[in-house]
All heavy atoms as an XYZ file, in Angstrom:
1044
protein
N     131.009    119.370     73.640
C     131.838    118.228     73.323
C     132.515    117.736     74.624
O     133.124    118.522     75.302
C     132.868    118.592     72.276
C     133.660    117.375     71.899
S     135.371    117.720     71.511
C     136.039    118.121     73.059
N     132.460    116.489     74.837
C     133.162    115.964     76.023
C     134.660    115.828     75.760
O     135.102    115.432     74.739
N     135.442    116.204     76.794
C     136.897    116.124     76.587
C     137.317    114.668     76.602
O     138.365    114.283     76.079
C     137.568    116.784     77.749
C     137.289    118.305     77.930
C     138.061    119.101     76.899
N     137.623    120.462     76.895
C     138.415    121.461     77.154
N     139.678    121.252     77.430
N     137.927    122.696     77.162
N     136.424    113.791     77.122
C     136.765    112.354     77.166
C     136.791    111.763     75.710
O     137.607    110.969     75.407
C     135.749    111.648     77.977
C     135.863    110.171     78.177
C     137.015    109.867     79.067
N     137.205    108.439     79.037
C     137.617    107.791     80.092
N     137.838    108.338     81.204
N     137.816    106.499     79.941
N     135.919    112.232     74.853
C     135.846    111.785     73.462
C     137.160    112.177     72.769
O     137.731    111.305     72.088
C     134.663    112.406     72.764
C     133.381    111.850     73.351
C     134.684    112.097     71.247
C     132.143    112.565     72.825
N     137.609    113.409     72.899
C     138.854    113.840     72.277
C     140.049    113.093     72.841
O     140.909    112.645     72.117
C     139.036    115.352     72.518
C     140.281    115.973     71.926
C     140.265    115.841     70.410
C     140.348    117.427     72.287
N     140.092    112.888     74.148
C     141.221    112.162     74.766
C     141.247    110.699     74.266
O     142.301    110.204     73.984
C     141.106    112.206     76.289
C     142.403    111.813     76.971
O     143.508    112.140     76.472
N     142.292    111.217     78.113
N     140.135    110.053     74.199
C     140.070    108.674     73.713
C     140.559    108.575     72.277
O     141.329    107.691     71.914
C     138.657    108.080     73.769
C     138.239    107.835     75.299
O     139.136    107.812     76.127
O     137.065    107.613     75.478
N     140.185    109.546     71.457
C     140.615    109.553     70.080
C     142.120    109.736     69.921
O     142.787    109.059     69.161
C     139.868    110.626     69.306
N     142.663    110.672     70.701
C     144.120    110.918     70.659
C     144.909    109.789     71.210
O     145.961    109.410     70.636
C     144.404    112.229     71.414
C     143.833    113.539     70.866
C     144.217    114.689     71.742
C     144.248    113.758     69.444
N     144.407    109.073     72.206
C     145.087    107.912     72.712
C     145.016    106.752     71.713
O     145.957    105.997     71.589
C     144.490    107.417     74.044
C     144.591    108.359     75.190
C     145.885    109.053     75.415
N     146.990    108.172     75.624
C     148.283    108.496     75.540
N     148.650    109.677     75.193
N     149.192    107.584     75.763
N     143.949    106.690     70.929
C     143.877    105.672     69.843
C     144.942    105.909     68.810
O     145.561    104.989     68.274
C     142.468    105.715     69.218
O     141.504    105.484     70.185
C     142.380    104.718     68.062
N     145.164    107.184     68.478
C     146.221    107.553     67.502
C     147.538    107.170     68.037
O     148.391    106.571     67.336
C     146.156    109.049     67.166
C     144.877    109.334     66.358
C     147.414    109.495     66.374
C     144.698    110.827     66.078
N     147.840    107.437     69.289
C     149.139    107.150     69.867
C     149.364    105.627     69.970
O     150.472    105.128     69.583
C     149.322    107.741     71.299
C     150.524    107.230     72.033
C     149.328    109.233     71.220
N     148.309    104.914     70.313
C     148.467    103.423     70.384
C     148.763    102.814     68.996
O     149.474    101.896     68.847
C     147.245    102.819     71.064
C     147.195    103.147     72.497
O     148.169    103.480     73.167
N     146.000    103.101     73.080
N     148.013    103.356     67.991
C     148.181    102.856     66.635
C     149.614    103.181     66.116
O     150.238    102.378     65.446
C     147.175    103.506     65.701
N     150.152    104.361     66.473
C     151.494    104.692     66.095
C     152.492    103.746     66.743
O     153.447    103.333     66.087
C     151.777    106.138     66.490
C     151.087    107.178     65.696
C     151.852    107.599     64.436
O     152.852    106.988     64.148
O     151.382    108.566     63.793
N     152.333    103.478     67.990
C     153.249    102.608     68.748
C     153.216    101.195     68.193
O     154.256    100.530     68.179
C     152.877    102.547     70.215
C     153.274    103.843     70.980
C     152.963    103.721     72.459
C     153.336    105.054     73.139
N     152.965    105.021     74.555
N     152.075    100.751     67.695
C     151.996     99.396     67.126
C     152.395     99.349     65.664
O     152.448     98.281     65.093
C     150.560     98.809     67.346
C     150.221     98.673     68.830
C     148.999     97.957     69.074
N     149.134     96.570     68.616
C     148.156     95.735     68.578
N     146.952     96.104     68.982
N     148.369     94.503     68.180
N     152.650    100.496     65.054
C     153.073    100.523     63.703
C     151.990    100.455     62.641
O     152.305    100.165     61.482
N     150.791    100.800     62.978
C     149.704    100.795     62.049
C     149.793    101.919     61.082
O     150.268    103.003     61.438
C     148.374    100.812     62.749
C     148.062     99.582     63.545
C     147.117     99.568     64.557
C     148.663     98.337     63.312
C     146.813     98.501     65.293
C     148.369     97.211     64.026
C     147.436     97.333     65.027
N     149.271    101.804     59.869
C     149.232    102.851     58.884
C     148.054    103.758     59.016
O     148.069    104.867     58.513
C     149.318    102.263     57.503
N     146.973    103.258     59.700
C     145.808    104.101     59.850
C     145.133    103.761     61.158
O     145.425    102.758     61.794
C     144.827    103.804     58.746
O     144.370    102.535     58.728
N     144.164    104.643     61.544
C     143.425    104.459     62.788
C     141.972    104.857     62.570
O     141.744    105.842     61.781
C     144.056    105.262     63.914
N     141.070    104.233     63.250
C     139.668    104.615     63.157
C     139.249    105.252     64.484
O     139.490    104.644     65.526
C     138.782    103.342     62.952
C     138.902    102.761     61.572
C     138.203    103.494     60.489
O     137.122    104.049     60.751
O     138.758    103.609     59.364
N     138.649    106.421     64.378
C     138.229    107.173     65.543
C     136.683    107.213     65.610
O     136.042    107.651     64.631
C     138.767    108.558     65.538
C     140.297    108.717     65.288
C     140.664    110.169     65.263
C     141.074    107.913     66.361
N     136.115    106.758     66.739
C     134.670    106.749     66.965
C     134.434    107.073     68.377
O     135.146    106.499     69.210
C     133.975    105.492     66.607
C     134.009    105.094     65.127
C     133.132    103.879     64.845
C     133.826    102.643     65.244
N     133.217    101.415     64.736
N     133.496    107.852     68.805
C     132.648    108.778     68.068
C     133.460    110.061     67.702
O     134.551    110.165     68.140
C     131.516    109.122     69.042
C     132.106    108.892     70.400
C     133.135    107.798     70.209
N     132.852    110.983     67.006
C     133.597    112.117     66.539
C     132.947    113.416     66.976
O     131.768    113.396     67.451
C     133.705    112.146     64.988
C     132.356    112.257     64.297
C     134.443    110.888     64.534
C     132.415    112.433     62.810
N     133.628    114.511     66.788
C     133.109    115.842     67.058
C     133.767    116.863     66.141
O     134.790    116.544     65.488
C     133.323    116.262     68.510
O     134.680    116.405     68.780
N     133.258    118.086     66.078
C     133.827    119.092     65.262
C     135.165    119.548     65.792
O     136.074    119.891     65.024
C     132.879    120.280     65.143
C     131.638    119.968     64.350
O     131.695    119.117     63.466
N     130.598    120.691     64.592
N     135.339    119.592     67.133
C     136.613    119.977     67.710
C     137.711    118.997     67.455
O     138.826    119.321     67.127
C     136.379    120.179     69.249
C     137.696    120.430     69.912
C     135.446    121.272     69.544
N     137.328    117.677     67.400
C     138.311    116.669     67.025
C     138.745    116.837     65.616
O     139.947    116.704     65.322
C     137.633    115.213     67.219
C     138.575    114.128     67.002
S     137.785    112.524     67.033
C     136.759    112.598     68.447
N     137.824    117.125     64.723
C     138.242    117.388     63.337
C     139.158    118.615     63.209
O     140.143    118.623     62.422
C     137.012    117.584     62.409
N     138.915    119.631     63.960
C     139.791    120.783     63.977
C     141.116    120.429     64.555
O     142.182    120.937     64.017
C     139.146    121.931     64.813
O     137.950    122.317     64.324
N     141.214    119.657     65.591
C     142.490    119.225     66.171
C     143.283    118.415     65.162
O     144.489    118.646     64.981
C     142.190    118.355     67.415
C     143.323    118.191     68.366
C     143.361    118.939     69.528
C     144.406    117.319     68.119
C     144.409    118.790     70.418
C     145.422    117.178     68.989
C     145.463    117.917     70.171
N     142.595    117.530     64.455
C     143.276    116.704     63.378
C     143.762    117.623     62.218
O     144.781    117.333     61.643
C     142.366    115.625     62.917
C     142.097    114.517     63.934
C     141.046    113.593     63.348
C     143.316    113.801     64.296
N     142.960    118.661     61.939
C     143.401    119.531     60.854
C     144.709    120.236     61.231
O     145.563    120.423     60.361
C     142.281    120.580     60.628
C     142.547    121.477     59.425
C     142.518    120.765     58.130
O     141.797    119.821     57.947
N     143.388    121.116     57.205
N     144.879    120.651     62.446
C     146.151    121.250     62.933
C     147.274    120.216     62.838
O     148.374    120.535     62.375
C     145.989    121.842     64.332
C     145.060    123.020     64.284
C     147.345    122.264     64.933
C     144.667    123.527     65.665
N     147.011    119.018     63.250
C     148.039    117.959     63.186
C     148.431    117.700     61.709
O     149.634    117.448     61.448
C     147.501    116.651     63.843
C     147.427    116.742     65.349
S     146.796    115.219     66.048
C     148.273    114.180     65.972
N     147.490    117.743     60.836
C     147.773    117.520     59.412
C     148.581    118.676     58.833
O     149.581    118.504     58.140
C     146.495    117.339     58.613
C     146.689    117.157     57.145
C     145.380    117.129     56.399
C     145.590    117.057     54.906
N     144.298    117.072     54.161
N     148.230    119.906     59.177
C     148.931    121.112     58.738
C     150.377    121.072     59.205
O     151.258    121.517     58.469
C     148.138    122.357     59.191
C     148.849    123.624     58.837
C     148.835    124.096     57.502
C     149.487    124.430     59.784
C     149.475    125.262     57.159
C     150.157    125.609     59.475
C     150.130    126.010     58.148
O     150.761    127.181     57.842
N     150.557    120.649     60.374
C     151.939    120.625     60.960
C     152.737    119.386     60.585
O     153.891    119.261     61.042
C     151.874    120.760     62.476
C     151.340    122.087     62.984
C     152.223    123.221     62.509
N     151.649    124.511     62.938
C     152.242    125.665     62.701
N     153.300    125.696     61.964
N     151.685    126.810     63.084
N     152.162    118.491     59.843
C     152.893    117.329     59.259
C     153.008    116.110     60.230
O     153.824    115.278     60.077
N     152.085    116.028     61.156
C     152.135    114.863     62.146
C     151.271    113.732     61.679
O     151.501    112.577     62.119
C     151.742    115.334     63.504
C     152.910    116.007     64.265
C     153.224    117.328     63.995
C     153.666    115.322     65.180
C     154.245    117.976     64.612
C     154.724    115.870     65.788
C     155.031    117.232     65.526
O     156.074    117.842     66.136
N     150.243    113.981     60.833
C     149.451    112.896     60.243
C     149.397    113.177     58.731
O     149.587    114.319     58.295
C     148.056    112.788     60.837
C     147.215    114.062     60.636
C     148.097    112.334     62.331
C     145.803    113.934     61.100
N     149.130    112.131     57.956
C     149.103    112.275     56.524
C     147.828    112.899     56.031
O     147.823    113.895     55.324
C     149.318    110.873     55.891
C     149.492    110.952     54.398
C     149.829    109.577     53.849
C     150.098    109.555     52.427
N     150.456    108.213     51.898
N     146.678    112.272     56.441
C     145.434    112.789     56.005
C     144.346    112.162     56.921
O     144.607    111.232     57.634
C     145.136    112.322     54.578
C     144.005    113.131     53.932
O     143.626    114.183     54.506
O     143.494    112.689     52.869
N     143.135    112.757     56.906
C     142.020    112.188     57.614
C     140.744    112.334     56.824
O     140.685    113.321     56.032
C     141.890    112.677     59.040
C     141.467    114.114     59.115
C     140.112    114.444     59.319
C     142.388    115.146     59.033
C     139.747    115.769     59.354
C     142.004    116.445     59.116
C     140.671    116.778     59.357
N     139.835    111.480     57.031
C     138.559    111.585     56.291
C     137.399    111.340     57.272
O     137.395    110.369     58.039
C     138.508    110.528     55.174
C     137.285    110.634     54.294
C     137.361    109.564     53.139
O     138.397    108.910     52.971
O     136.338    109.508     52.436
N     136.409    112.220     57.180
C     135.236    112.120     58.071
C     134.145    111.331     57.333
O     133.764    111.747     56.197
C     134.767    113.532     58.511
C     133.530    113.396     59.380
C     135.845    114.300     59.175
N     133.624    110.288     57.946
C     132.572    109.478     57.353
C     131.283    109.697     58.167
O     131.345    109.467     59.341
C     132.907    108.013     57.411
C     134.233    107.653     56.672
N     134.293    107.555     55.331
C     135.423    107.422     57.160
C     135.506    107.291     54.984
N     136.271    107.215     56.129
N     130.228    110.115     57.490
C     128.912    110.289     58.095
C     128.945    111.164     59.346
O     128.641    110.721     60.472
C     128.262    108.922     58.468
C     126.795    108.939     58.628
O     126.150    109.963     58.235
O     126.277    108.014     59.151
N     129.239    112.466     59.181
C     129.361    113.343     60.338
C     128.072    113.707     61.045
O     128.082    114.158     62.135
C     130.065    114.573     59.711
C     129.557    114.596     58.306
C     129.481    113.179     57.938
N     126.864    113.462     60.429
C     125.657    113.864     61.024
C     125.123    112.876     62.008
O     124.232    113.177     62.765
C     124.606    114.147     59.920
C     125.091    115.270     59.035
N     125.206    116.571     59.404
C     125.488    115.295     57.693
C     125.637    117.334     58.422
N     125.801    116.544     57.390
N     125.599    111.676     61.990
C     125.225    110.659     62.947
C     126.392    110.457     63.921
O     127.119    111.402     64.221
C     124.839    109.370     62.228
C     123.651    109.621     61.263
C     123.127    108.374     60.668
N     122.524    107.535     61.697
C     122.510    106.238     61.661
N     123.123    105.614     60.654
N     121.982    105.530     62.616
N     126.590    109.283     64.444
C     127.717    109.051     65.299
C     128.992    109.231     64.571
O     129.910    109.883     64.994
C     127.664    107.651     65.916
C     128.880    107.345     66.770
C     126.390    107.508     66.834
N     129.087    108.661     63.356
C     130.199    108.899     62.500
C     131.513    108.281     62.886
O     131.632    107.689     63.975
N     132.491    108.380     62.008
C     133.789    107.932     62.329
C     134.776    108.716     61.468
O     134.465    109.313     60.458
C     133.962    106.416     62.078
C     133.843    106.020     60.594
C     133.840    104.548     60.468
N     133.471    104.159     59.147
C     134.301    104.024     58.068
N     135.572    104.203     58.244
N     133.834    103.689     56.906
N     136.089    108.732     61.916
C     137.152    109.414     61.197
C     138.219    108.360     60.939
O     138.639    107.693     61.880
C     137.695    110.614     61.996
C     136.646    111.714     62.193
C     138.907    111.209     61.244
C     137.121    112.878     63.001
N     138.693    108.277     59.714
C     139.783    107.395     59.420
C     141.020    108.314     59.222
O     140.943    109.239     58.445
C     139.529    106.519     58.210
O     139.279    107.348     57.056
N     142.084    108.028     59.982
C     143.304    108.810     59.978
C     144.443    108.032     59.411
O     144.691    106.908     59.790
C     143.642    109.243     61.448
C     144.886    110.091     61.427
C     142.496    109.976     62.062
N     145.122    108.633     58.381
C     146.305    108.018     57.819
C     147.542    108.546     58.630
O     147.765    109.757     58.730
C     146.490    108.401     56.343
C     145.286    108.055     55.538
C     145.074    106.547     55.441
O     146.047    105.833     55.271
N     143.848    106.142     55.521
N     148.339    107.655     59.162
C     149.410    107.978     60.071
C     150.750    108.058     59.351
O     150.947    107.319     58.407
C     149.507    107.007     61.190
C     148.230    106.795     61.994
C     148.364    105.723     63.018
C     147.785    108.124     62.702
N     151.629    108.904     59.801
C     153.015    108.995     59.314
C     154.075    108.401     60.210
O     155.235    108.219     59.772
C     153.332    110.473     59.074
C     152.631    111.197     57.925
C     152.970    112.643     57.912
C     153.053    110.550     56.630
N     153.772    108.142     61.459
C     154.750    107.623     62.352
C     155.502    108.736     63.109
O     156.560    108.453     63.716
N     155.015    109.917     63.090
C     155.716    111.064     63.747
C     155.162    111.343     65.157
O     155.850    112.089     65.941
C     155.574    112.348     62.921
C     156.471    112.290     61.706
C     156.619    113.758     61.176
N     157.206    114.641     62.114
C     157.064    116.004     62.078
N     156.426    116.504     61.088
N     157.633    116.722     62.980
N     153.966    110.885     65.482
C     153.366    111.248     66.753
C     153.998    110.391     67.897
O     153.901    109.141     67.811
C     151.832    111.013     66.727
C     151.202    111.300     68.070
C     151.210    111.859     65.653
N     154.637    111.050     68.821
C     155.200    110.363     70.020
C     154.145    110.333     71.145
O     154.010    109.354     71.801
C     156.463    111.013     70.496
C     157.535    111.119     69.480
C     158.079    109.673     69.177
C     159.170    109.817     68.136
N     158.896    108.933     66.989
N     153.454    111.414     71.317
C     152.414    111.504     72.389
C     151.507    112.627     71.999
O     151.917    113.671     71.485
C     153.057    111.781     73.714
C     152.060    111.562     74.888
O     151.058    110.959     74.670
O     152.371    112.050     75.985
N     150.219    112.418     72.302
C     149.248    113.533     72.141
C     148.163    113.269     73.178
O     147.711    112.136     73.361
C     148.652    113.625     70.763
S     147.852    112.232     70.036
N     147.768    114.323     73.883
C     146.814    114.188     74.925
C     145.861    115.416     74.918
O     146.181    116.507     74.550
C     147.478    114.137     76.338
C     148.274    112.930     76.479
C     148.597    112.610     77.864
N     149.285    111.321     77.857
C     149.913    110.931     78.901
N     149.965    111.618     79.985
N     150.506    109.755     78.875
N     144.666    115.111     75.403
C     143.639    116.179     75.637
C     143.734    116.542     77.148
O     143.805    115.661     78.009
C     142.282    115.760     75.262
N     143.703    117.791     77.421
C     143.599    118.248     78.844
C     142.171    118.120     79.252
O     141.290    118.724     78.693
C     144.063    119.715     78.990
C     145.495    119.862     78.360
C     143.998    120.132     80.408
C     146.534    119.073     79.042
N     141.899    117.276     80.230
C     140.545    116.911     80.589
C     139.850    117.984     81.476
O     138.620    117.934     81.613
C     140.475    115.546     81.298
O     141.365    115.550     82.391
C     140.836    114.460     80.325
N     140.561    118.912     82.012
C     140.004    120.004     82.795
C     140.151    121.274     81.992
O     141.145    121.456     81.310
C     140.633    120.125     84.173
C     142.134    120.232     84.135
C     142.730    121.474     84.111
C     142.936    119.104     84.104
C     144.135    121.547     84.061
C     144.319    119.180     84.072
C     144.893    120.427     84.023
O     146.236    120.558     83.971
N     139.247    122.125     82.092
C     139.326    123.353     81.287
C     140.330    124.333     81.931
O     140.186    124.680     83.131
C     137.932    124.043     81.259
C     136.918    123.214     80.504
C     135.615    123.987     80.367
N     134.668    123.143     79.734
C     134.455    123.161     78.422
N     135.069    123.989     77.689
N     133.554    122.386     77.887
N     141.261    124.772     81.173
C     142.292    125.610     81.685
C     142.412    126.830     80.785
O     142.813    126.759     79.634
C     143.648    124.891     81.714
C     144.695    125.683     82.371
C     145.907    124.790     82.621
O     145.978    123.670     82.198
N     146.916    125.349     83.297
N     142.061    128.001     81.328
C     142.170    129.228     80.636
C     143.590    129.669     80.530
O     144.378    129.481     81.462
C     141.326    130.347     81.258
C     139.843    130.013     81.202
O     139.406    129.362     80.227
O     139.103    130.499     82.082
N     143.974    130.317     79.402
C     145.347    130.724     79.249
C     145.321    132.104     78.460
O     144.581    132.267     77.529
C     146.192    129.674     78.528
C     147.655    130.053     78.559
C     145.746    129.496     77.128
C     148.566    128.958     78.140
N     146.091    133.016     79.006
C     146.180    134.354     78.348
C     147.288    134.272     77.289
O     148.179    133.446     77.332
C     146.462    135.409     79.393
C     145.371    135.565     80.377
C     145.712    136.721     81.307
C     144.562    136.916     82.301
N     144.878    137.950     83.254
N     147.212    135.191     76.359
C     148.108    135.227     75.223
C     149.593    135.319     75.693
O     150.459    134.708     75.107
C     147.753    136.300     74.264
N     149.856    136.101     76.747
C     151.146    136.357     77.203
C     151.718    135.166     77.982
O     152.943    135.105     78.208
C     151.315    137.636     78.017
C     150.469    137.699     79.207
C     149.101    138.403     78.979
O     148.594    138.423     77.897
N     148.566    139.000     80.052
N     150.912    134.222     78.376
C     151.357    133.098     79.158
C     151.489    131.820     78.362
O     151.815    130.725     78.915
C     150.414    132.790     80.324
C     150.316    133.977     81.309
N     151.426    134.490     81.972
C     149.249    134.746     81.718
C     150.987    135.520     82.742
N     149.749    135.669     82.553
N     151.228    131.880     77.064
C     151.297    130.705     76.191
C     152.661    130.059     76.161
O     152.840    128.840     76.222
C     150.735    131.032     74.819
C     149.222    131.285     74.914
C     150.997    129.843     73.835
C     148.600    131.719     73.625
N     153.678    130.902     76.051
C     155.052    130.407     75.952
C     155.462    129.627     77.237
O     156.130    128.604     77.141
C     156.063    131.505     75.674
C     156.134    131.857     74.219
O     155.954    130.922     73.382
O     156.461    132.999     73.893
N     155.139    130.161     78.369
C     155.518    129.504     79.672
C     154.736    128.227     79.772
O     155.293    127.199     80.265
C     155.291    130.394     80.800
O     153.898    130.692     80.923
N     153.471    128.139     79.295
C     152.724    126.935     79.373
C     153.280    125.872     78.493
O     153.424    124.751     78.796
C     151.242    127.211     78.990
C     150.373    125.957     79.123
C     149.819    125.694     80.370
C     150.129    125.152     78.063
C     148.965    124.582     80.511
C     149.329    124.036     78.172
C     148.763    123.789     79.429
O     147.974    122.640     79.575
N     153.751    126.327     77.242
C     154.293    125.402     76.294
C     155.644    124.807     76.853
O     155.866    123.596     76.697
C     154.589    126.143     74.969
C     155.248    125.276     73.930
C     155.646    126.057     72.683
C     156.936    126.734     72.927
N     158.089    126.266     72.223
N     156.462    125.636     77.531
C     157.701    125.132     78.128
C     157.452    124.146     79.207
O     158.203    123.199     79.386
C     158.467    126.322     78.641
N     156.351    124.255     79.938
C     156.014    123.312     80.985
C     155.454    121.987     80.456
O     155.766    120.928     80.955
C     154.930    123.878     81.925
C     155.447    124.798     82.978
C     154.366    125.029     84.037
N     153.066    125.039     83.469
C     152.265    126.132     83.474
N     152.639    127.221     84.060
N     151.083    126.089     82.980
N     154.628    122.067     79.396
C     153.961    120.843     78.899
C     154.724    120.014     77.900
O     154.613    118.829     77.867
C     152.578    121.261     78.334
C     151.628    121.837     79.283
S     151.294    120.759     80.676
C     150.377    119.522     79.938
N     155.526    120.691     77.064
C     156.176    119.957     76.006
C     157.631    119.606     76.382
O     158.242    120.336     77.184
C     156.218    120.816     74.702
C     154.858    121.166     74.138
C     155.007    122.060     72.910
C     154.092    119.918     73.799
N     158.168    118.462     75.925
C     159.464    118.026     76.414
C     160.641    118.874     75.902
O     161.717    118.872     76.570
C     159.556    116.595     75.842
C     158.683    116.619     74.602
C     157.569    117.573     75.004
N     160.438    119.591     74.851
C     161.567    120.403     74.297
C     161.023    121.601     73.572
O     159.824    121.643     73.246
C     162.492    119.598     73.358
O     163.528    120.386     72.918
C     161.721    119.052     72.184
N     161.858    122.559     73.267
C     161.456    123.769     72.533
C     161.436    123.569     71.066
O     160.900    124.364     70.294
C     162.351    124.920     72.889
C     162.313    125.413     74.295
N     161.218    125.984     74.842
C     163.230    125.241     75.330
C     161.459    126.205     76.100
N     162.632    125.806     76.459
N     161.964    122.454     70.589
C     162.160    122.310     69.130
C     160.988    121.696     68.418
O     160.798    121.918     67.293
C     163.385    121.387     68.883
C     164.665    122.028     69.390
C     165.832    121.057     69.256
O     165.630    119.875     69.041
N     167.048    121.607     69.384
N     160.175    120.891     69.116
C     159.033    120.328     68.388
C     157.816    120.215     69.381
O     157.970    120.295     70.600
C     159.305    118.947     67.773
C     159.611    117.914     68.775
C     158.766    117.184     69.541
C     160.913    117.428     69.132
N     159.434    116.307     70.312
C     160.789    116.415     70.103
C     162.212    117.756     68.740
C     161.803    115.747     70.644
C     163.223    117.068     69.257
C     163.047    116.069     70.244
N     156.664    120.021     68.797
C     155.449    119.870     69.579
C     154.604    121.164     69.554
O     155.060    122.234     69.354
N     153.318    120.944     69.729
C     152.347    122.008     69.619
C     151.310    121.917     70.696
O     150.846    120.794     71.043
C     151.665    122.111     68.286
C     152.660    122.401     67.140
C     153.260    121.322     66.487
C     152.968    123.685     66.808
C     154.173    121.608     65.486
C     153.863    123.972     65.812
C     154.473    122.888     65.150
O     155.433    123.176     64.184
N     150.881    123.018     71.256
C     149.772    123.103     72.199
C     148.544    123.621     71.411
O     148.712    124.602     70.683
C     150.077    124.051     73.402
C     148.867    124.203     74.282
C     151.278    123.576     74.178
N     147.427    122.946     71.515
C     146.245    123.328     70.760
C     145.273    124.027     71.726
O     144.980    123.566     72.790
C     145.534    122.086     70.177
C     144.330    122.500     69.397
C     146.534    121.350     69.257
N     144.816    125.219     71.271
C     144.057    126.134     72.058
C     142.780    126.498     71.322
O     142.831    126.759     70.120
C     144.832    127.391     72.418
C     146.141    127.068     73.091
C     144.004    128.356     73.266
C     147.102    128.231     73.145
N     141.631    126.450     72.022
C     140.417    126.948     71.423
C     140.221    128.388     71.795
O     140.337    128.770     72.948
C     139.175    126.104     71.861
O     138.039    126.615     71.191
C     138.944    126.073     73.290
N     140.105    129.267     70.780
C     140.078    130.698     70.978
C     138.794    131.256     70.344
O     138.102    130.560     69.705
C     141.283    131.319     70.284
O     141.172    131.196     68.870
C     142.617    130.753     70.798
N     138.547    132.549     70.536
C     137.450    133.150     69.816
C     137.624    133.152     68.310
O     136.671    133.218     67.571
C     137.410    134.613     70.333
C     138.089    134.550     71.658
C     139.091    133.431     71.581
N     138.856    133.008     67.838
C     139.122    132.931     66.382
C     139.122    131.480     65.863
O     139.474    131.221     64.691
C     140.486    133.529     66.100
C     140.568    134.987     66.468
O     139.562    135.639     66.739
N     141.727    135.594     66.445
N     138.734    130.528     66.687
C     138.703    129.074     66.268
C     139.747    128.298     67.007
O     140.434    128.833     67.919
N     139.918    127.090     66.578
C     140.901    126.208     67.241
C     142.248    126.431     66.564
O     142.386    126.305     65.330
C     140.485    124.682     67.094
C     141.577    123.813     67.691
C     139.151    124.494     67.761
N     143.258    126.841     67.323
C     144.594    127.243     66.848
C     145.671    126.523     67.621
O     145.473    126.132     68.781
C     144.788    128.759     66.986
C     143.738    129.721     66.418
C     144.101    131.108     66.830
C     143.732    129.619     64.912
N     146.849    126.417     67.017
C     148.047    125.910     67.779
C     148.630    127.149     68.436
O     148.220    128.318     68.193
C     148.977    125.187     66.848
C     149.585    126.009     65.757
O     149.530    127.272     65.832
O     150.080    125.424     64.817
N     149.625    126.898     69.295
C     150.175    128.007     70.112
C     150.873    129.049     69.253
O     150.846    130.217     69.606
C     151.072    127.460     71.234
C     152.347    126.875     70.702
N     152.503    125.602     70.305
C     153.592    127.455     70.494
C     153.745    125.365     69.939
N     154.404    126.481     70.045
N     151.481    128.660     68.172
C     152.174    129.623     67.305
C     151.169    130.635     66.660
O     151.425    131.848     66.638
C     152.993    128.922     66.249
C     154.258    128.245     66.858
C     155.015    127.508     65.767
O     154.621    127.460     64.601
O     156.072    126.993     66.145
N     150.069    130.096     66.171
C     149.063    130.992     65.575
C     148.391    131.859     66.620
O     148.130    133.051     66.374
C     147.990    130.163     64.834
C     148.425    129.612     63.526
C     148.663    130.720     62.482
O     147.831    131.697     62.463
O     149.631    130.643     61.776
N     148.143    131.311     67.837
C     147.562    132.107     68.936
C     148.499    133.213     69.306
O     148.019    134.365     69.564
C     147.219    131.215     70.079
N     149.755    133.013     69.400
C     150.748    134.021     69.719
C     150.758    135.121     68.618
O     150.759    136.300     68.872
C     152.126    133.459     69.997
C     152.104    132.679     71.302
C     153.204    134.580     70.028
C     153.377    131.837     71.543
N     150.760    134.618     67.333
C     150.794    135.559     66.244
C     149.564    136.464     66.215
O     149.659    137.606     65.888
C     150.904    134.771     64.901
C     151.270    135.605     63.689
C     151.567    134.694     62.504
N     152.664    133.804     62.763
C     152.596    132.471     62.600
N     151.513    131.882     62.199
N     153.694    131.745     62.816
N     148.389    135.860     66.539
C     147.162    136.646     66.534
C     146.850    137.319     67.843
O     145.923    138.112     67.982
C     145.954    135.735     66.120
C     146.021    135.188     64.752
C     144.891    134.285     64.471
O     143.862    134.261     65.180
N     144.968    133.490     63.386
N     147.753    137.078     68.882
C     147.652    137.650     70.160
C     146.255    137.369     70.844
O     145.595    138.267     71.278
C     147.936    139.154     70.157
C     148.203    139.686     71.581
O     148.695    138.980     72.404
N     147.949    140.976     71.761
N     145.824    136.106     70.838
C     144.614    135.734     71.486
C     144.884    134.609     72.474
O     145.773    133.769     72.259
C     143.529    135.265     70.478
C     143.097    136.407     69.584
C     144.006    134.142     69.611
N     144.109    134.552     73.534
C     144.185    133.505     74.476
C     142.897    132.595     74.333
O     142.140    132.831     73.476
N     142.775    131.674     75.232
C     141.587    130.827     75.193
C     141.742    129.651     76.177
O     142.379    129.777     77.187
N     141.121    128.524     75.836
C     141.233    127.358     76.672
C     142.038    126.260     75.997
O     141.952    126.068     74.802
C     139.817    126.805     76.913
C     138.983    127.747     77.804
C     137.650    127.113     78.107
O     137.173    126.251     77.373
N     137.050    127.566     79.158
N     142.931    125.657     76.789
C     143.852    124.634     76.249
C     143.034    123.327     76.023
O     142.403    122.842     76.885
C     144.999    124.375     77.228
C     145.854    123.244     76.716
C     145.757    125.627     77.470
N     143.047    122.831     74.788
C     142.455    121.566     74.453
C     143.388    120.372     74.730
O     142.979    119.348     75.249
C     142.000    121.511     72.992
C     140.780    122.299     72.622
C     140.528    122.179     71.146
C     139.581    121.836     73.336
N     144.644    120.500     74.316
C     145.618    119.444     74.445
C     146.912    119.812     73.745
O     147.165    120.969     73.442
N     147.730    118.794     73.583
C     149.024    118.973     72.996
C     149.415    117.771     72.267
O     148.891    116.648     72.442
C     150.099    119.365     74.001
C     150.309    118.371     75.060
C     151.227    117.277     74.929
C     149.573    118.386     76.285
C     151.412    116.384     75.940
C     149.762    117.421     77.235
C     150.701    116.457     77.066
O     150.884    115.487     78.067
N     150.392    117.884     71.314
C     150.951    116.740     70.626
C     152.399    117.006     70.258
O     152.808    118.166     70.122
C     150.135    116.347     69.388
C     150.079    117.446     68.316
C     150.981    117.498     67.269
C     149.051    118.420     68.347
C     150.895    118.470     66.297
C     149.026    119.385     67.390
C     149.898    119.420     66.355
N     153.199    115.999     70.251
C     154.545    116.069     69.814
C     155.059    114.724     69.269
O     154.363    113.787     69.421
C     155.515    116.581     70.923
C     155.498    115.774     72.185
C     156.384    114.693     72.357
C     154.686    116.033     73.217
C     156.433    113.934     73.477
C     154.698    115.327     74.384
C     155.578    114.278     74.543
O     155.609    113.548     75.670
């Protein structure tokens, strides 16, 4: 999966939030993007999303809540160990009170809290707050 696809989709979400839209259409799609959106939904940053025709180019329609201030994909692969996740979070997020770093691990795509709880490291996909 190209990191450019994920970054374009996340920027589409941010731009739709800034313009006050209730939903956004994401094209093209990937499985990692769906996992990233699942974490955002679980943490309460988006209302819901629906994948249309995933076997072809496909599209994802995302229902927005207005909570996303910024979300970005890290376009270069950055490995992170489990013990360094907290320091990375402190550098990337504006405050300790909100926001999540999304990491792809051997256990799947997780946010930083789950990765710390499971004591696994991996590669940083991006962050949102």
